[in-house]
C-alpha positions as CSV (number, residue, x, y, z in Angstrom):
1,M,97.0,-40.6,-30.8
2,P,95.5,-37.9,-33.1
3,L,93.9,-39.2,-36.3
4,R,93.7,-37.2,-39.6
5,L,91.8,-38.7,-42.4
6,W,89.8,-38.1,-45.5
7,T,87.3,-40.3,-47.3
8,L,87.2,-41.2,-51.0
9,D,83.6,-42.1,-52.0
10,V,84.0,-45.1,-54.3
11,A,80.3,-46.2,-53.8
12,R,78.3,-43.9,-56.2
13,E,78.9,-45.9,-59.4
14,Q,82.6,-44.9,-59.3
15,S,85.1,-47.1,-61.0
16,F,88.6,-46.4,-59.9
17,T,91.6,-48.1,-61.6
18,D,94.9,-48.9,-60.0
19,E,96.3,-45.7,-61.4
20,H,93.5,-43.6,-60.0
21,L,93.9,-45.2,-56.5
22,D,97.7,-44.9,-56.6
23,R,97.3,-41.1,-57.2
24,W,94.9,-40.7,-54.2
25,V,96.8,-42.8,-51.8
26,S,100.1,-41.1,-52.8
27,L,98.4,-37.7,-52.3
28,T,97.1,-38.7,-48.9
29,G,100.6,-39.4,-47.6
30,Q,101.9,-36.2,-49.1
31,S,99.2,-33.9,-47.6
32,G,99.3,-34.3,-43.9
33,Y,96.8,-37.2,-43.6
34,D,97.4,-40.3,-41.6
35,G,95.1,-42.3,-43.8
36,I,92.4,-42.6,-46.5
37,G,89.0,-44.0,-46.0
38,L,87.5,-46.0,-48.8
39,Y,83.8,-45.5,-48.6
40,L,82.6,-48.8,-50.1
41,E,79.0,-49.7,-49.6
42,H,78.3,-52.4,-52.3
43,R,81.3,-51.4,-54.4
44,F,83.7,-53.8,-52.9
45,A,84.2,-57.4,-54.1
46,Y,83.3,-59.1,-50.7
47,P,84.4,-62.8,-51.2
48,S,81.3,-64.0,-49.3
49,A,78.8,-62.1,-51.6
50,P,80.0,-62.3,-55.2
51,W,76.5,-61.4,-56.4
52,A,76.6,-58.0,-54.6
53,H,79.1,-55.9,-56.5
54,G,79.0,-54.5,-60.0
55,E,81.7,-54.1,-62.7
56,G,84.7,-52.0,-61.8
57,C,84.4,-52.2,-58.0
58,I,87.4,-52.2,-55.6
59,T,88.8,-55.7,-55.0
60,P,90.7,-57.3,-52.2
61,E,93.7,-57.6,-54.6
62,Q,93.7,-53.9,-55.2
63,V,93.7,-53.2,-51.5
64,A,96.6,-55.6,-50.8
65,R,98.6,-54.0,-53.7
66,L,98.0,-50.5,-52.2
67,E,98.9,-51.5,-48.7
68,Q,102.2,-53.1,-50.0
69,K,103.0,-50.1,-52.2
70,F,102.1,-47.3,-49.6
71,P,102.8,-48.9,-46.2
72,Q,103.0,-45.4,-44.5
73,V,99.4,-44.7,-45.4
74,Q,96.5,-46.4,-43.5
75,I,93.8,-47.5,-45.9
76,I,90.7,-47.7,-43.8
77,P,87.5,-49.5,-45.0
78,F,84.2,-47.7,-44.5
79,I,81.5,-50.3,-45.0
80,N,77.8,-50.4,-44.1
81,V,75.9,-52.8,-41.8
82,L,72.3,-51.4,-41.6
83,G,71.6,-48.2,-43.5
84,H,73.0,-47.3,-46.9
85,M,72.5,-51.0,-48.0
86,E,70.6,-49.9,-51.2
87,G,73.2,-51.4,-53.5
88,F,72.6,-54.8,-51.9
89,L,68.8,-54.4,-51.4
90,Y,68.0,-53.7,-55.1
91,T,69.5,-56.8,-56.3
92,E,67.5,-60.1,-56.8
93,Q,69.6,-61.9,-54.2
94,G,69.6,-59.1,-51.6
95,K,66.0,-57.8,-51.7
96,R,65.0,-60.2,-49.0
97,F,67.0,-58.2,-46.5
98,A,65.1,-54.9,-46.9
99,E,63.3,-53.3,-43.9
100,E,60.5,-52.1,-46.3
101,R,59.6,-53.5,-49.7
102,F,60.4,-51.4,-52.8
103,K,61.7,-48.4,-50.9
104,G,64.5,-47.0,-48.8
105,L,68.1,-47.9,-48.0
106,S,67.9,-49.8,-44.8
107,A,68.1,-53.5,-44.1
108,C,66.2,-55.4,-41.4
109,P,68.1,-56.0,-38.1
110,S,65.4,-58.5,-37.1
111,N,66.1,-60.7,-40.1
112,P,68.5,-63.5,-39.0
113,E,69.5,-64.1,-42.7
114,F,70.6,-60.4,-42.8
115,R,72.6,-60.6,-39.6
116,Q,74.5,-63.7,-40.9
117,F,75.1,-61.8,-44.2
118,V,76.5,-58.7,-42.6
119,E,78.6,-60.7,-40.2
120,R,80.3,-62.3,-43.3
121,L,80.8,-58.8,-44.8
122,V,82.5,-57.7,-41.6
123,D,84.7,-60.8,-41.6
124,D,85.6,-60.2,-45.3
125,T,86.6,-56.7,-44.5
126,I,88.8,-57.7,-41.6
127,T,90.5,-60.3,-43.8
128,S,91.0,-57.9,-46.7
129,F,92.3,-54.8,-44.9
130,K,95.2,-54.5,-42.5
131,S,93.9,-51.3,-41.0
132,D,93.6,-51.1,-37.3
133,L,90.3,-49.3,-37.8
134,I,87.2,-50.9,-39.3
135,H,84.4,-48.4,-39.9
136,L,81.0,-50.1,-39.9
137,G,78.9,-47.2,-41.0
138,G,75.7,-47.2,-39.1
139,D,74.3,-43.8,-40.2
140,E,71.0,-42.6,-41.5
141,T,68.8,-45.6,-40.4
142,S,65.5,-43.7,-40.5
143,Q,63.6,-46.8,-41.5
144,L,64.2,-48.5,-38.0
145,G,61.0,-50.1,-36.8
146,K,59.1,-50.1,-40.1
147,C,58.8,-53.9,-40.7
148,P,56.2,-55.9,-38.4
149,A,59.0,-57.7,-36.6
150,C,61.0,-54.5,-35.9
151,A,57.9,-52.5,-35.0
152,L,57.5,-54.6,-31.8
153,R,60.8,-53.4,-30.4
154,H,62.3,-50.1,-29.4
155,K,64.5,-48.4,-32.0
156,E,67.3,-47.9,-29.5
157,E,67.4,-51.7,-28.9
158,L,67.2,-52.5,-32.6
159,Y,70.1,-50.3,-33.4
160,G,72.3,-50.8,-30.4
161,E,72.1,-54.6,-30.3
162,H,72.7,-54.9,-34.1
163,V,75.6,-52.5,-34.4
164,G,76.9,-53.3,-31.0
165,A,77.3,-57.0,-31.7
166,L,79.2,-56.2,-34.9
167,A,81.5,-53.7,-33.1
168,R,82.3,-56.5,-30.6
169,R,83.1,-58.8,-33.5
170,V,85.6,-56.3,-34.8
171,L,87.2,-55.9,-31.3
172,E,87.4,-59.7,-30.9
173,A,89.5,-59.8,-34.1
174,G,92.0,-57.3,-32.6
175,R,90.8,-54.3,-34.5
176,R,89.1,-51.1,-33.4
177,P,85.5,-50.4,-34.6
178,A,84.2,-47.1,-35.7
179,I,80.7,-45.8,-36.7
180,W,79.0,-42.6,-37.7
181,A,77.5,-41.0,-34.6
182,D,74.1,-39.5,-35.9
183,M,72.0,-42.4,-34.8
184,L,73.4,-42.5,-31.3
185,L,72.7,-38.8,-31.1
186,E,69.1,-39.6,-32.2
187,H,68.8,-42.7,-30.0
188,P,71.1,-42.0,-27.0
189,V,69.9,-45.1,-25.1
190,A,71.6,-47.1,-27.7
191,M,75.0,-45.9,-26.5
192,N,74.6,-48.3,-23.6
193,L,74.8,-51.2,-26.1
194,I,77.8,-50.0,-28.1
195,P,81.4,-50.9,-26.8
196,K,83.2,-47.7,-25.4
197,E,86.2,-48.6,-27.6
198,T,84.2,-47.7,-30.6
199,L,85.4,-44.6,-32.3
200,L,82.5,-42.2,-33.1
201,F,82.6,-40.0,-36.4
202,V,80.5,-36.9,-35.8
203,W,79.5,-35.6,-39.2
204,E,78.1,-32.1,-39.1
205,Y,78.0,-30.1,-42.3
206,F,76.1,-27.0,-41.4
207,D,75.9,-26.4,-37.6
208,D,78.3,-26.3,-34.6
209,P,79.5,-29.9,-33.9
210,Q,80.8,-29.3,-30.5
211,P,77.6,-29.9,-28.4
212,A,77.2,-33.3,-30.0
213,A,80.9,-34.1,-29.6
214,E,80.8,-33.1,-25.9
215,M,77.7,-35.2,-25.3
216,L,79.4,-38.3,-26.7
217,R,82.7,-37.6,-24.9
218,N,80.8,-37.4,-21.6
219,A,79.3,-40.8,-22.4
220,G,82.8,-42.2,-22.6
221,F,83.5,-42.3,-26.3
222,E,86.4,-40.9,-28.4
223,V,85.2,-38.8,-31.3
224,V,86.3,-37.7,-34.8
225,L,84.8,-34.5,-36.2
226,C,83.9,-34.7,-39.9
227,P,83.2,-31.7,-42.1
228,T,82.7,-32.2,-45.9
229,L,83.4,-30.6,-49.2
230,H,80.0,-29.4,-50.3
231,T,79.8,-31.1,-53.6
232,Y,76.6,-33.3,-53.3
233,N,74.5,-30.1,-52.8
234,S,76.0,-28.0,-55.5
235,A,76.8,-27.9,-59.3
236,W,80.4,-28.3,-58.4
237,L,81.6,-27.2,-55.0
238,N,80.2,-24.5,-52.7
239,L,83.5,-23.0,-51.7
240,R,82.4,-20.6,-49.0
241,Q,80.0,-23.2,-47.4
242,S,82.9,-25.8,-47.5
243,E,85.3,-23.3,-46.0
244,R,83.0,-22.5,-43.1
245,N,82.4,-26.1,-42.4
246,I,86.1,-27.0,-42.5
247,R,87.2,-24.0,-40.5
248,S,84.9,-25.1,-37.6
249,M,86.8,-28.4,-37.2
250,I,90.2,-28.2,-38.8
251,H,92.1,-27.7,-35.6
252,E,90.4,-30.8,-33.8
253,P,92.9,-33.6,-32.9
254,N,90.7,-36.2,-34.6
255,F,89.6,-34.9,-38.0
256,C,88.1,-36.6,-41.1
257,L,87.3,-34.7,-44.2
258,T,84.5,-36.3,-46.1
259,T,83.9,-36.0,-49.9
260,W,80.7,-37.4,-51.3
261,E,79.0,-38.1,-54.6
262,Y,81.0,-37.5,-57.7
263,G,78.1,-38.9,-59.8
264,M,75.8,-36.9,-62.1
265,M,78.9,-35.4,-63.8
266,G,80.9,-34.6,-60.8
267,N,84.6,-35.1,-60.9
268,V,86.7,-35.8,-57.8
269,E,89.9,-34.8,-59.5
270,T,88.7,-31.2,-59.4
271,L,88.6,-31.4,-55.6
272,R,92.3,-32.3,-55.3
273,P,93.5,-28.8,-54.3
274,A,90.8,-28.5,-51.6
275,I,91.6,-31.9,-50.2
276,V,95.3,-31.0,-50.0
277,A,94.5,-27.7,-48.3
278,A,92.4,-29.3,-45.6
279,G,95.1,-31.9,-45.0
280,V,97.8,-29.3,-44.4
281,G,95.5,-27.3,-42.2
282,N,94.6,-24.5,-44.5
283,P,90.8,-23.9,-44.6
284,D,91.1,-21.1,-47.3
285,L,90.0,-23.2,-50.2
286,M,90.2,-20.4,-52.8
287,D,93.9,-20.1,-52.2
288,A,94.3,-23.7,-52.9
289,Y,93.3,-23.1,-56.5
290,E,96.2,-21.0,-57.2
291,Q,97.9,-22.4,-60.4
292,G,97.2,-20.9,-63.8
293,H,93.6,-20.6,-64.7
294,A,92.3,-22.8,-61.9
295,K,91.8,-19.9,-59.3
296,H,89.7,-17.9,-61.8
297,W,87.7,-21.1,-62.8
298,A,87.1,-21.9,-59.1
299,R,85.9,-18.5,-58.3
300,L,83.4,-18.7,-61.2
301,M,82.1,-22.1,-60.4
302,G,82.4,-22.1,-56.7
303,V,81.4,-18.5,-55.8
304,E,79.9,-16.5,-58.7
305,L,77.7,-19.3,-59.9
306,V,76.4,-19.9,-56.4
307,D,75.4,-16.2,-56.2
308,S,73.7,-16.2,-59.6
309,G,70.3,-17.2,-58.4
310,P,68.2,-19.7,-56.5
311,T,69.1,-22.8,-58.7
312,F,72.7,-22.8,-57.6
313,A,72.4,-21.2,-54.1
314,E,73.8,-22.9,-51.1
315,G,71.6,-25.6,-49.7
316,R,71.4,-28.7,-47.5
317,H,70.2,-31.2,-50.0
318,R,71.4,-33.0,-53.1
319,S,71.7,-30.6,-56.2
320,S,68.1,-30.4,-57.5
321,L,69.2,-29.4,-61.0
322,R,71.6,-32.3,-61.5
323,S,69.1,-34.7,-59.9
324,R,66.2,-33.6,-62.0
325,L,68.3,-33.6,-65.2
326,L,69.8,-37.0,-64.9
327,L,68.6,-39.0,-62.0
328,Y,64.9,-39.6,-62.5
329,G,64.7,-40.7,-66.1
330,N,62.9,-37.5,-67.0
331,P,65.1,-34.5,-67.8
332,F,62.0,-32.3,-68.3
333,L,61.7,-32.2,-64.5
334,A,64.6,-29.8,-64.7
335,S,62.7,-27.5,-66.9
336,H,59.5,-27.8,-65.0
337,M,61.2,-26.8,-61.7
338,H,63.9,-24.4,-62.8
339,A,62.6,-22.6,-65.9
340,E,61.3,-19.6,-63.9
341,S,64.7,-18.9,-62.7
342,L,66.9,-20.1,-65.6
343,S,64.9,-18.7,-68.4
344,G,65.1,-15.2,-67.0
345,P,68.0,-12.9,-66.0
346,A,69.4,-15.3,-63.4
347,G,69.7,-17.9,-66.1
348,E,71.5,-15.6,-68.4
349,L,74.0,-14.7,-65.7
350,A,74.6,-18.3,-64.8
351,L,75.1,-19.3,-68.5
352,R,77.5,-16.4,-68.9
353,I,79.5,-17.5,-65.9
354,A,79.5,-21.1,-67.1
355,K,80.7,-20.0,-70.6
356,E,83.4,-18.0,-69.1
357,A,84.5,-20.9,-67.0
358,E,84.7,-23.0,-70.2
359,F,87.4,-20.7,-71.3
360,Y,89.3,-21.0,-68.1
361,T,89.1,-24.8,-67.5
362,P,92.5,-26.1,-66.5
363,D,92.0,-29.6,-68.0
364,N,89.3,-32.0,-69.1
365,N,88.3,-33.0,-65.6
366,F,87.3,-29.4,-64.9
367,M,85.6,-29.1,-68.3
368,C,83.3,-32.0,-67.5
369,V,81.8,-30.2,-64.5
370,T,81.6,-26.9,-66.5
371,M,79.8,-28.5,-69.4
372,L,77.2,-30.1,-67.1
373,V,76.3,-26.6,-65.9
374,S,76.1,-24.9,-69.3
375,K,74.3,-27.8,-70.9
376,A,71.8,-28.1,-68.2
377,I,70.9,-24.4,-68.5
378,E,70.7,-24.6,-72.2
379,F,68.4,-27.6,-71.9
380,V,66.1,-25.9,-69.4
381,R,65.8,-22.8,-71.6
382,L,65.2,-24.8,-74.8
383,A,62.6,-27.0,-73.1
384,D,60.8,-24.0,-71.7
385,Q,60.7,-22.4,-75.2
386,A,59.1,-25.7,-76.4
387,R,56.6,-25.5,-73.6
388,Q,55.5,-22.0,-74.5
389,S,55.1,-22.9,-78.2
390,Y,53.1,-26.0,-77.3
391,A,50.8,-23.9,-75.2
392,Q,50.3,-21.5,-78.0
393,G,49.2,-24.4,-80.4
394,L,52.5,-24.4,-82.4
395,P,53.7,-28.0,-82.1
396,G,56.1,-27.6,-85.0
397,I,58.0,-24.8,-83.3
398,A,58.0,-26.8,-80.1
399,V,59.6,-29.7,-81.9
400,A,62.2,-27.3,-83.4
401,S,63.1,-26.1,-79.9
402,L,63.5,-29.6,-78.6
403,A,65.6,-30.9,-81.5
404,P,68.9,-29.5,-80.3
405,C,68.4,-31.1,-76.9
406,R,69.4,-34.4,-78.4
407,V,72.8,-33.0,-79.1
408,I,73.1,-31.6,-75.6
409,F,72.8,-35.2,-74.1
410,D,75.1,-36.6,-76.8
411,D,77.7,-34.1,-75.7
412,L,77.2,-34.9,-72.0
413,E,77.5,-38.6,-72.7
414,R,80.9,-38.1,-74.3
415,F,82.0,-36.1,-71.2
416,A,80.6,-38.8,-69.0
417,V,82.7,-41.4,-70.7
418,A,85.9,-39.2,-70.4
419,N,85.0,-38.6,-66.8
420,R,84.9,-42.3,-66.1
421,L,88.2,-42.9,-68.0
422,N,90.1,-39.9,-66.6
423,A,88.9,-39.7,-63.0
424,G,87.1,-43.0,-62.2
425,G,83.8,-41.2,-62.6
426,S,80.3,-42.7,-62.5
427,R,79.6,-45.7,-64.8
428,A,75.9,-44.9,-64.7
429,D,76.2,-41.3,-66.0
430,E,76.7,-42.2,-69.7
431,F,73.6,-44.4,-69.5
432,R,71.7,-41.6,-67.8
433,C,72.6,-39.2,-70.7
434,R,71.4,-41.9,-73.2
435,Q,68.1,-42.3,-71.3
436,A,67.7,-38.6,-71.3
437,K,68.3,-38.3,-75.0
438,A,65.8,-41.2,-75.7
439,H,63.2,-39.5,-73.6
440,V,63.6,-36.1,-75.5
441,E,63.1,-38.1,-78.8
442,R,60.0,-39.8,-77.2
443,V,58.5,-36.4,-76.4
444,I,59.3,-34.9,-79.8
445,R,57.3,-37.9,-81.3
446,R,54.5,-37.3,-78.9
447,V,54.3,-33.6,-79.7
448,R,54.2,-34.4,-83.5
449,D,51.6,-37.1,-82.9
450,F,49.3,-35.5,-80.4
451,G,50.3,-31.8,-80.1
452,A,47.7,-30.5,-82.5
453,G,44.7,-32.0,-80.7
454,Q,44.6,-35.4,-82.5
455,L,43.4,-37.0,-79.3
456,G,40.4,-34.6,-79.0
457,Y,42.1,-32.8,-76.2
458,M,45.5,-31.3,-75.4
459,P,47.5,-33.1,-72.8
460,S,49.2,-30.6,-70.5
461,W,53.0,-30.1,-71.2
462,E,53.7,-31.7,-67.8
463,T,51.7,-34.8,-68.9
464,I,53.0,-35.2,-72.4
465,T,56.6,-35.0,-71.2
466,D,56.1,-37.5,-68.4
467,P,57.6,-41.0,-69.1
468,R,54.2,-42.6,-68.0
469,F,52.0,-40.5,-70.5
470,T,49.5,-42.8,-72.2
471,P,47.3,-41.5,-75.1
472,H,43.6,-41.2,-74.2
473,D,44.3,-41.5,-70.4
474,Q,43.0,-37.8,-70.1
475,G,42.6,-38.2,-66.4
476,N,46.2,-39.3,-65.8
477,W,45.1,-42.2,-63.7
478,W,48.7,-43.3,-63.4
479,R,49.2,-40.2,-61.3
480,I,45.8,-40.0,-59.5
481,N,46.0,-43.6,-58.3
482,A,49.5,-43.2,-56.9
483,W,48.7,-45.9,-54.2
484,G,49.2,-48.4,-57.0
485,E,52.9,-47.7,-57.0
486,E,53.2,-49.5,-53.7
487,L,52.0,-52.7,-55.4
488,A,49.8,-53.4,-52.4
């Protein structure tokens, strides 16, 4: 029987209330989808692992309430059993499961404690969800074979035996297992160890998915083709990139639209028209934003901004501007890497587009996304002005350029809070904004204290803005001896 699904990413610090979840499950049933996948990772209150989930995660009680209220919509758990375990691995109780110490997102399939742990997670999921389908994840396990125990075995065996055993566990419970197909495509020998009843989700966001799908079908598996809304690699949503991707798969009998990463000031509510359009079989996403100012806003943010210059152009990786501004604890990385573009004509064009989009925002959810873009550009330009003044031996003017940056992150923090309350947005974003402001204040103090040569030398701008800057460490030994970060 054909299957038409979409996934709601609740794993990236999201915090969805009952009201938020009701809106999404209701929309699922009204938009041509058979079910909604809740992509959980560590953001589910697994009864067997009370230490593993943070505040505001999805609970079994919420799932039971949704299943009772919306019996016509299948609510499908998307969990993880090997890769994408980072939310577990970076807790004190879960760190013993990691494939590599201090790095990565994969657990160790050779660790008997981890196998027992993940078996309990699967059992919790089967108990908590009525869905016929239990999605076990299994994607992006690039760390296979890194630990000494795993290095003694073939990657195909490591993967196939671990995931295959869990798939059989699901089958024995009377449910159907599903996994992402990327690792089977990379390690095809592992297909021999996976039950043929397993439904394979082929995610392909850029290229033709048909060769991979045909290979898996020939091996005896049923497949689901999975395009995405290109949010993770954009300031908001790359509309044309998303349209191309959806158009290549929308007429497949088994179809799953994926939506990822609403953190770093993203907002899933702004994707609602696009999600509905894909559900009813319309790949023309621009037409989906047809009410009031929404269409003009979508063209500005999803097309014109993308064409404004290299910072916002289509790409394959997570948005570099958003990541550098908020993810790494040093917003000056955004200026170091994007000033050449954003301080020139391309930046002026992008800022004009963002300011025009502010005027056309349909509601506060759209405003949050818009403000991230305009504030990021303003920060990059102000920080670059400070850099130039610092290089000219004018620390006072550099400080004056940096002073308004504190307000930028105050403003972004307010929008991050509103995003969380209105749309179930990231709980971490408001803290990221606070950390960014605190670092700006730290750099202002450093420029005042050391920007006139008080150390007997002038630290480079990249050095004095780094969180690890240490006065009198002129050689930046914390950077030169990078091997020390491995704590070997």
